[in-house]
DORO-656964 format. One record per residue: residue number from 0; residue in one letter; x negated, y negated, z of N, C-alpha, C in turn. Coordinates in Angstrom, 3 decimals. Layout:
N
{NUM A {X Y Z} {X Y Z} {X Y Z}},
...
This chain:
207
{0 X {-23.966 33.572 245.615} {-25.118 33.282 246.661} {-25.925 31.616 245.831}},
{1 X {-25.380 31.000 247.091} {-26.141 29.528 247.024} {-27.488 29.420 246.867}},
{2 X {-27.949 28.559 245.651} {-29.752 28.328 245.345} {-29.950 26.959 246.470}},
{3 X {-31.119 27.280 247.208} {-32.155 26.756 248.558} {-31.958 25.541 247.252}},
{4 X {-31.630 24.450 248.200} {-32.131 22.930 248.225} {-33.924 22.848 247.849}},
{5 X {-34.806 22.391 246.734} {-36.286 22.287 246.894} {-36.718 20.789 246.930}},
{6 X {-37.371 21.404 248.516} {-38.537 20.268 249.132} {-39.606 19.934 248.824}},
{7 X {-40.555 19.370 248.527} {-42.128 19.522 248.596} {-42.443 18.610 249.029}},
{8 X {-43.393 19.302 249.769} {-44.001 18.386 250.537} {-45.929 17.696 249.996}},
{9 X {-45.953 16.856 250.099} {-47.238 16.616 249.731} {-48.437 15.552 250.611}},
{10 X {-49.747 15.837 251.424} {-49.461 15.654 252.759} {-51.245 16.061 252.954}},
{11 X {-52.585 15.472 253.164} {-53.468 16.389 253.482} {-53.628 16.686 254.970}},
{12 X {-52.987 16.313 255.725} {-52.433 16.769 257.079} {-52.339 18.121 257.312}},
{13 X {-52.788 19.262 257.187} {-52.212 20.674 257.201} {-51.315 21.068 258.346}},
{14 X {-51.611 20.741 259.385} {-51.081 20.694 260.487} {-49.582 20.082 260.334}},
{15 X {-49.607 18.812 260.112} {-48.415 18.198 259.216} {-47.319 18.931 258.508}},
{16 X {-48.104 19.536 257.889} {-47.349 20.579 256.519} {-46.678 21.779 257.357}},
{17 X {-47.256 22.532 258.568} {-46.872 23.359 258.884} {-45.331 23.321 259.716}},
{18 X {-45.662 22.109 260.175} {-44.615 21.572 261.452} {-43.108 21.346 260.071}},
{19 X {-43.425 20.398 258.909} {-42.498 20.210 258.627} {-42.059 20.927 257.295}},
{20 X {-42.891 21.964 257.656} {-42.457 23.383 256.804} {-41.102 24.369 257.426}},
{21 X {-41.795 24.666 258.971} {-40.912 25.027 259.585} {-39.320 24.683 260.300}},
{22 X {-39.270 23.063 259.615} {-38.506 22.412 260.674} {-37.697 22.170 258.723}},
{23 X {-38.004 22.479 257.695} {-37.041 22.324 256.664} {-36.410 23.658 256.269}},
{24 X {-37.413 24.634 256.553} {-36.787 26.213 256.247} {-35.936 26.622 257.057}},
{25 X {-36.022 25.598 258.408} {-34.859 26.232 259.292} {-33.765 25.671 259.408}},
{26 X {-33.794 24.346 258.278} {-32.793 23.596 257.860} {-32.216 24.431 256.533}},
{27 X {-32.921 25.265 256.092} {-31.956 25.917 254.918} {-33.126 25.351 253.601}},
{28 X {-33.687 24.522 253.370} {-34.289 24.376 252.301} {-35.420 24.751 251.913}},
{29 X {-35.687 24.940 250.666} {-36.757 25.992 249.808} {-38.234 24.948 250.183}},
{30 X {-39.109 25.220 250.609} {-40.168 23.810 250.984} {-41.337 24.839 250.157}},
{31 X {-42.286 23.771 249.752} {-43.346 24.283 248.967} {-44.444 23.058 249.335}},
{32 X {-45.249 23.552 249.815} {-46.310 22.368 250.380} {-47.427 22.169 249.189}},
{33 X {-48.472 20.740 249.535} {-49.606 20.806 248.660} {-50.087 19.664 249.105}},
{34 X {-51.875 20.118 249.619} {-52.684 19.175 250.508} {-53.419 18.247 249.407}},
{35 X {-52.570 17.616 248.411} {-53.310 16.575 247.287} {-52.115 16.160 246.222}},
{36 X {-52.189 15.274 245.933} {-51.956 14.858 245.022} {-51.723 15.377 243.321}},
{37 X {-52.761 15.541 243.398} {-53.881 16.334 242.089} {-52.836 18.101 242.143}},
{38 X {-52.975 18.343 243.182} {-52.539 19.731 243.621} {-51.174 19.952 242.961}},
{39 X {-50.178 18.602 243.450} {-48.954 18.874 243.090} {-48.298 18.477 241.386}},
{40 X {-49.665 17.975 241.311} {-49.242 17.147 239.858} {-49.937 18.654 238.902}},
{41 X {-50.430 19.267 239.482} {-50.965 20.629 238.598} {-49.866 21.438 238.570}},
{42 X {-48.653 21.398 239.568} {-47.762 22.548 239.621} {-46.391 21.934 239.564}},
{43 X {-46.422 20.660 239.352} {-45.229 20.022 238.797} {-44.466 20.253 237.772}},
{44 X {-43.735 20.324 237.548} {-42.288 20.037 236.035} {-41.847 19.195 236.021}},
{45 X {-41.566 18.550 235.023} {-41.006 17.530 235.072} {-39.919 17.027 235.428}},
{46 X {-38.924 17.911 235.090} {-37.298 17.699 234.977} {-37.490 18.816 236.433}},
{47 X {-37.991 18.895 236.957} {-37.603 20.111 238.471} {-36.256 19.178 239.636}},
{48 X {-35.674 20.060 239.859} {-34.753 19.404 241.564} {-35.127 19.290 242.728}},
{49 X {-34.595 18.668 243.483} {-35.120 18.750 245.181} {-35.828 17.353 245.154}},
{50 X {-36.451 17.189 246.199} {-36.682 15.796 246.636} {-38.654 16.122 247.139}},
{51 X {-38.977 14.719 246.571} {-41.227 15.131 247.036} {-41.030 14.221 248.264}},
{52 X {-41.708 14.737 248.961} {-41.890 13.971 250.790} {-42.852 13.238 250.757}},
{53 X {-43.733 11.882 250.354} {-45.313 11.792 250.168} {-45.644 10.665 250.987}},
{54 X {-46.980 11.639 251.600} {-47.693 10.570 252.190} {-48.543 9.684 251.451}},
{55 X {-48.494 8.510 252.232} {-49.321 7.634 251.666} {-51.012 7.366 250.875}},
{56 X {-51.550 7.540 251.979} {-52.932 7.705 252.176} {-53.648 9.187 252.609}},
{57 X {-53.924 8.820 250.776} {-54.770 10.515 250.769} {-56.012 9.876 249.709}},
{58 X {-56.893 10.703 249.753} {-58.050 10.973 249.089} {-57.706 11.037 247.992}},
{59 X {-58.632 10.814 246.984} {-58.766 10.701 245.179} {-57.550 10.296 244.710}},
{60 X {-56.180 10.303 245.098} {-55.082 9.777 244.478} {-53.647 9.545 245.461}},
{61 X {-53.734 8.709 245.562} {-52.857 7.923 246.898} {-51.424 7.966 246.564}},
{62 X {-50.574 8.261 247.602} {-49.279 8.196 247.434} {-48.571 7.408 246.678}},
{63 X {-48.702 6.263 246.578} {-48.083 5.502 245.679} {-48.717 5.125 243.928}},
{64 X {-49.812 5.653 243.950} {-50.605 6.210 242.892} {-49.671 7.320 241.786}},
{65 X {-49.547 8.237 242.611} {-48.529 9.844 242.450} {-47.098 9.375 242.058}},
{66 X {-46.401 8.302 242.481} {-45.082 7.436 241.929} {-45.191 7.006 241.225}},
{67 X {-46.291 6.407 240.984} {-46.318 5.549 239.471} {-46.818 6.787 238.313}},
{68 X {-47.591 7.445 238.399} {-47.334 8.538 237.451} {-46.241 9.236 237.429}},
{69 X {-45.560 9.518 238.224} {-43.995 9.822 237.857} {-43.187 9.181 236.996}},
{70 X {-43.244 8.093 237.617} {-42.451 7.046 236.871} {-42.795 6.581 235.187}},
{71 X {-44.025 6.864 235.507} {-44.823 6.757 234.145} {-44.232 7.518 233.218}},
{72 X {-43.909 8.986 233.692} {-43.665 10.704 233.094} {-42.164 10.728 233.181}},
{73 X {-41.320 9.514 233.489} {-40.156 9.578 233.662} {-39.549 10.756 234.367}},
{74 X {-40.275 11.380 234.955} {-39.357 11.925 236.387} {-38.425 11.593 236.849}},
{75 X {-37.251 12.689 236.768} {-36.044 12.220 237.983} {-36.319 12.644 239.708}},
{76 X {-37.154 13.268 239.834} {-37.477 13.396 241.251} {-37.578 12.295 242.591}},
{77 X {-36.439 12.294 243.467} {-36.683 11.903 244.107} {-37.986 11.668 245.649}},
{78 X {-38.408 10.233 245.715} {-39.089 10.134 246.584} {-39.019 9.669 248.015}},
{79 X {-39.716 10.344 248.532} {-39.526 9.448 250.074} {-41.085 9.515 250.998}},
{80 X {-41.543 8.269 251.313} {-42.502 8.540 251.503} {-42.588 8.563 252.917}},
{81 X {-43.829 8.971 253.335} {-43.918 9.421 254.781} {-45.214 8.985 255.544}},
{82 X {-45.198 8.281 256.268} {-46.503 8.134 256.506} {-46.963 7.363 257.891}},
{83 X {-48.548 6.877 258.663} {-48.662 6.807 259.343} {-48.763 5.451 259.621}},
{84 X {-49.619 4.945 258.255} {-50.311 3.919 258.150} {-49.866 2.917 257.155}},
{85 X {-48.088 2.861 257.204} {-48.021 1.770 256.180} {-47.316 0.599 256.656}},
{86 X {-47.356 -0.536 256.137} {-46.885 -1.984 256.662} {-45.510 -2.586 255.461}},
{87 X {-45.243 -3.570 255.813} {-43.707 -4.219 255.229} {-44.295 -4.109 253.475}},
{88 X {-44.692 -4.774 253.272} {-45.268 -4.755 251.855} {-45.269 -3.677 250.899}},
{89 X {-46.204 -2.791 251.682} {-46.269 -1.585 251.166} {-44.962 -0.800 250.667}},
{90 X {-44.009 -0.947 251.481} {-42.753 -0.254 251.922} {-41.957 -1.066 250.487}},
{91 X {-42.190 -2.166 250.812} {-40.894 -2.390 249.887} {-41.790 -2.218 248.200}},
{92 X {-42.764 -2.054 248.295} {-43.542 -2.116 246.554} {-42.802 -0.577 246.495}},
{93 X {-42.775 0.291 247.285} {-42.342 1.999 247.549} {-40.665 1.645 247.026}},
{94 X {-40.539 0.733 248.129} {-38.685 1.038 247.655} {-38.333 0.155 246.136}},
{95 X {-38.948 -0.469 246.055} {-39.066 -1.398 244.526} {-39.354 -0.227 243.569}},
{96 X {-39.751 0.050 243.389} {-40.757 1.351 242.281} {-39.482 2.789 242.041}},
{97 X {-38.289 2.899 243.493} {-37.353 3.699 243.190} {-37.619 4.673 244.585}},
{98 X {-38.302 4.453 245.319} {-38.706 5.281 246.465} {-36.858 5.767 246.959}},
{99 X {-36.710 6.902 247.761} {-35.319 6.564 248.600} {-35.731 5.984 249.977}},
{100 X {-36.381 6.292 250.331} {-36.744 5.614 251.774} {-38.625 5.808 252.272}},
{101 X {-38.636 5.190 253.626} {-40.081 4.929 253.281} {-40.465 4.797 254.888}},
{102 X {-40.415 6.005 255.347} {-40.692 6.476 256.828} {-41.859 6.596 257.486}},
{103 X {-41.899 6.245 258.879} {-42.902 6.321 259.294} {-42.691 7.360 259.919}},
{104 X {-43.999 8.094 260.925} {-45.000 9.208 261.357} {-44.783 8.800 263.040}},
{105 X {-44.384 8.667 264.248} {-43.681 10.759 264.235} {-42.061 10.341 263.312}},
{106 X {-41.748 11.153 262.891} {-39.881 10.770 262.600} {-39.006 11.551 262.939}},
{107 X {-38.309 11.211 263.250} {-36.925 11.879 264.172} {-36.324 12.761 262.754}},
{108 X {-35.898 14.139 263.209} {-35.557 15.120 262.642} {-34.537 14.728 261.952}},
{109 X {-33.422 13.978 262.483} {-32.465 14.106 261.711} {-32.565 12.944 260.547}},
{110 X {-33.255 12.061 260.777} {-33.507 10.574 259.844} {-34.542 11.571 258.789}},
{111 X {-35.459 12.482 258.938} {-36.058 12.621 258.138} {-34.891 13.527 256.699}},
{112 X {-34.090 14.648 257.611} {-33.224 15.486 256.665} {-32.172 14.922 256.295}},
{113 X {-31.936 13.806 256.813} {-30.532 12.831 255.690} {-31.194 11.955 254.916}},
{114 X {-32.417 11.630 254.910} {-32.967 11.010 254.000} {-33.661 11.521 252.483}},
{115 X {-33.880 13.445 253.005} {-33.981 14.563 252.157} {-32.368 14.750 251.306}},
{116 X {-31.556 14.753 251.887} {-30.423 15.132 251.397} {-29.608 13.848 250.190}},
{117 X {-29.715 12.610 251.170} {-29.671 11.758 249.825} {-30.580 11.840 248.929}},
{118 X {-31.960 12.214 248.864} {-33.400 12.452 247.666} {-32.676 13.199 247.321}},
{119 X {-32.366 14.339 247.320} {-31.529 15.146 246.396} {-30.417 14.731 245.681}},
{120 X {-29.374 14.627 246.268} {-28.632 13.771 245.910} {-28.574 12.938 244.485}},
{121 X {-29.703 12.145 244.618} {-30.275 10.826 243.661} {-30.829 11.762 242.800}},
{122 X {-31.546 12.713 242.723} {-32.162 13.470 241.538} {-31.510 14.490 240.993}},
{123 X {-30.196 15.149 241.860} {-28.970 15.541 240.910} {-28.334 14.412 239.683}},
{124 X {-28.063 13.313 240.542} {-27.363 12.515 239.478} {-28.373 12.039 238.558}},
{125 X {-28.983 11.791 238.620} {-30.468 11.290 237.426} {-30.661 12.282 236.546}},
{126 X {-30.593 13.577 236.946} {-30.598 14.846 235.985} {-29.664 14.775 235.338}},
{127 X {-28.403 15.084 235.534} {-27.014 14.794 235.469} {-26.714 13.084 234.172}},
{128 X {-27.587 12.789 234.658} {-27.205 11.268 233.560} {-28.436 11.810 232.193}},
{129 X {-29.232 12.259 232.780} {-30.402 12.470 231.206} {-29.713 13.219 230.664}},
{130 X {-28.699 14.324 231.115} {-28.254 15.818 230.546} {-27.534 15.457 229.283}},
{131 X {-26.915 14.239 229.922} {-25.681 13.416 229.095} {-26.205 12.654 228.269}},
{132 X {-27.114 11.852 228.638} {-27.383 10.995 227.435} {-28.308 12.026 226.426}},
{133 X {-29.088 13.115 226.681} {-29.489 14.375 225.577} {-28.492 15.161 224.598}},
{134 X {-27.715 15.116 224.985} {-26.381 15.573 224.745} {-25.429 14.136 223.525}},
{135 X {-25.505 12.872 224.131} {-24.702 12.199 223.112} {-26.152 11.715 222.212}},
{136 X {-27.371 11.849 222.139} {-27.878 11.842 220.927} {-28.226 12.926 220.546}},
{137 X {-27.924 13.915 220.823} {-27.609 15.511 219.464} {-26.485 15.282 219.016}},
{138 X {-25.333 14.822 219.679} {-24.221 14.590 218.791} {-24.510 13.410 217.577}},
{139 X {-25.041 12.262 218.162} {-25.526 11.408 217.323} {-26.313 11.742 215.982}},
{140 X {-27.430 12.759 216.147} {-28.009 12.964 214.593} {-26.895 13.697 214.222}},
{141 X {-26.008 14.468 214.031} {-24.680 15.184 213.755} {-23.947 14.153 212.342}},
{142 X {-24.607 12.664 212.508} {-23.923 11.858 211.962} {-24.691 11.304 210.367}},
{143 X {-24.284 11.250 209.879} {-24.409 10.977 208.158} {-24.951 9.279 208.123}},
{144 X {-26.205 8.973 207.567} {-26.423 7.561 207.464} {-24.704 6.825 207.227}},
{145 X {-24.083 7.136 206.473} {-22.711 6.112 206.745} {-22.248 6.326 207.927}},
{146 X {-21.626 7.401 208.206} {-20.998 7.940 209.430} {-21.356 7.054 210.645}},
{147 X {-23.283 6.658 210.585} {-23.687 5.903 211.644} {-23.418 4.582 211.318}},
{148 X {-23.434 4.147 210.488} {-23.151 2.728 209.905} {-21.379 1.885 210.403}},
{149 X {-20.774 3.085 209.999} {-19.209 3.251 210.549} {-19.330 3.153 212.315}},
{150 X {-20.163 4.062 212.481} {-19.843 3.781 214.165} {-20.020 2.405 214.721}},
{151 X {-21.416 1.917 214.356} {-21.540 0.969 214.760} {-21.056 -0.523 214.927}},
{152 X {-20.361 -0.104 213.297} {-19.172 -1.401 212.743} {-17.905 -1.066 214.154}},
{153 X {-17.434 0.313 213.920} {-16.617 0.266 214.968} {-16.798 0.058 216.427}},
{154 X {-17.636 0.309 216.912} {-18.011 -0.157 217.965} {-18.167 -1.225 219.052}},
{155 X {-17.890 -2.277 217.863} {-18.620 -3.621 217.998} {-17.147 -4.149 217.849}},
{156 X {-16.066 -3.576 217.418} {-14.893 -3.403 217.567} {-14.030 -4.019 216.198}},
{157 X {-14.594 -4.073 215.299} {-14.608 -4.872 213.980} {-13.334 -3.752 213.301}},
{158 X {-12.248 -5.005 212.615} {-10.973 -3.508 212.031} {-11.700 -3.014 210.662}},
{159 X {-11.236 -2.285 210.020} {-11.166 -0.943 208.608} {-11.677 -2.279 207.939}},
{160 X {-10.717 -3.124 208.008} {-10.393 -3.938 206.460} {-12.032 -4.622 206.681}},
{161 X {-12.364 -5.250 207.737} {-13.831 -5.701 208.130} {-14.695 -5.224 207.569}},
{162 X {-15.073 -3.936 208.070} {-16.101 -2.946 207.680} {-16.154 -2.609 206.525}},
{163 X {-14.892 -2.431 205.494} {-15.019 -1.882 204.679} {-15.478 -2.923 203.684}},
{164 X {-15.715 -3.928 203.826} {-16.004 -4.999 203.154} {-17.738 -5.159 203.840}},
{165 X {-17.995 -5.292 204.603} {-19.060 -5.063 204.958} {-20.060 -4.096 204.419}},
{166 X {-19.321 -2.817 204.260} {-20.212 -2.036 203.822} {-20.095 -1.535 202.005}},
{167 X {-19.044 -2.462 201.618} {-18.922 -2.245 200.325} {-18.002 -0.726 199.733}},
{168 X {-17.386 -0.256 200.551} {-16.343 0.142 200.304} {-14.933 0.809 201.177}},
{169 X {-13.819 1.030 200.518} {-12.294 0.919 200.444} {-11.960 1.377 201.839}},
{170 X {-11.210 0.895 202.610} {-10.513 0.642 203.097} {-10.363 1.716 203.989}},
{171 X {-9.818 3.172 203.005} {-9.596 4.622 203.125} {-10.713 5.344 203.764}},
{172 X {-12.010 5.023 203.048} {-13.124 5.977 202.981} {-13.428 4.940 204.823}},
{173 X {-13.413 4.113 204.626} {-14.152 3.448 206.413} {-12.850 4.932 207.544}},
{174 X {-11.405 4.464 207.132} {-10.762 6.172 207.761} {-11.224 6.780 207.968}},
{175 X {-11.686 7.488 207.065} {-12.235 8.607 206.983} {-13.384 9.110 207.304}},
{176 X {-14.848 8.145 207.279} {-15.485 8.537 208.371} {-15.628 7.707 209.799}},
{177 X {-14.034 7.229 209.871} {-14.166 7.113 211.379} {-13.572 8.213 212.434}},
{178 X {-12.975 8.854 211.015} {-12.199 10.278 212.037} {-12.632 11.104 211.782}},
{179 X {-14.436 11.360 210.854} {-15.257 12.237 210.926} {-16.261 11.866 212.336}},
{180 X {-16.163 10.433 212.510} {-17.014 10.288 213.864} {-16.786 10.077 214.945}},
{181 X {-15.433 10.577 215.024} {-15.052 10.900 215.876} {-15.148 11.774 216.309}},
{182 X {-14.922 13.045 215.545} {-14.725 14.154 215.674} {-15.975 15.135 216.121}},
{183 X {-17.524 13.920 215.393} {-18.457 14.670 215.709} {-18.789 14.329 216.941}},
{184 X {-18.827 13.240 217.400} {-19.323 12.096 218.586} {-18.116 12.646 219.957}},
{185 X {-17.809 13.634 219.647} {-16.297 14.382 220.725} {-15.673 13.719 221.257}},
{186 X {-15.064 12.294 220.253} {-14.144 11.702 221.543} {-12.351 11.291 220.722}},
{187 X {-11.864 10.859 221.447} {-10.552 10.775 221.170} {-10.147 9.021 220.980}},
{188 X {-10.686 8.147 221.859} {-10.316 6.977 221.428} {-11.667 5.763 221.467}},
{189 X {-11.396 5.194 220.958} {-12.395 4.073 220.284} {-13.057 3.533 222.065}},
{190 X {-12.238 2.983 222.911} {-12.965 3.112 224.402} {-13.890 3.948 224.506}},
{191 X {-14.044 5.729 224.659} {-14.911 6.509 224.688} {-15.859 6.648 223.710}},
{192 X {-15.654 5.808 222.610} {-16.887 5.394 221.441} {-17.497 4.514 221.734}},
{193 X {-17.032 3.066 222.142} {-17.651 1.635 222.400} {-18.697 2.220 223.833}},
{194 X {-18.505 3.190 224.977} {-18.886 4.070 225.804} {-19.997 4.161 225.704}},
{195 X {-20.134 5.214 224.507} {-21.436 6.186 224.460} {-22.474 5.064 223.675}},
{196 X {-21.492 4.804 222.624} {-22.713 3.222 222.120} {-23.318 2.236 222.789}},
{197 X {-22.816 1.834 224.610} {-23.645 1.107 224.693} {-24.398 1.924 226.365}},
{198 X {-23.834 3.469 226.300} {-24.548 4.199 226.585} {-26.618 4.445 226.253}},
{199 X {-26.296 4.883 224.947} {-27.106 4.740 223.948} {-27.952 3.647 223.672}},
{200 X {-28.026 2.874 223.856} {-28.264 1.246 223.934} {-28.384 1.036 222.371}},
{201 X {-27.268 1.082 221.796} {-27.182 1.033 220.441} {-26.035 -0.255 220.383}},
{202 X {-25.465 -1.172 221.424} {-25.076 -2.336 220.903} {-25.660 -3.214 221.477}},
{203 X {-25.681 -4.518 220.354} {-27.127 -5.774 220.704} {-26.263 -6.742 221.657}},
{204 X {-26.499 -7.207 222.794} {-25.713 -8.318 223.552} {-26.479 -10.037 223.048}},
{205 X {-26.009 -10.371 222.377} {-26.344 -11.812 222.954} {-25.732 -13.027 223.929}},
{206 X {-27.241 -13.050 224.695} {-26.401 -13.787 225.742} {-27.079 -14.994 225.954}},
């Protein structure tokens, strides 16, 4: 059984919520509606999947204020703005802040559905990337202090002899630690180890 893709609608116009809900449910989406940004936040789970369709002008908390709140919380949820009161500077700010699209009411069904599919794809990609980073950090925690030191030296391309000199240990000991690092980080090559170090932000670059 295929899990339905989730869409969250946040708008203070009940008639619009009903109309969009009917359209998107007919397209096979699982739709949840909210009449305000506060209502959405009270029910929102940080790492939820799907896509958020968000009005700009709402009382109490605007759409862009909600967008900023989600950014600060490091939410992976993709946002599509749908508004009747937008302008170019507003749309530019929204897109720069990570919104997938900035659409104006009334919107073509095909345009909205296309944007939603793209938004869900981006949410899934961000969630997958975050899960991978979490997994890599958990592997990094398995390293001893010495193994962590060797890892950093190896990732910068230093040969075993140089690492041994820098750490005050024998070259054979470096080889042993290096093997343990490769095993614990679940890699088979230096290139993979370097990529992990880059993804975890462990390599300092001098520009």
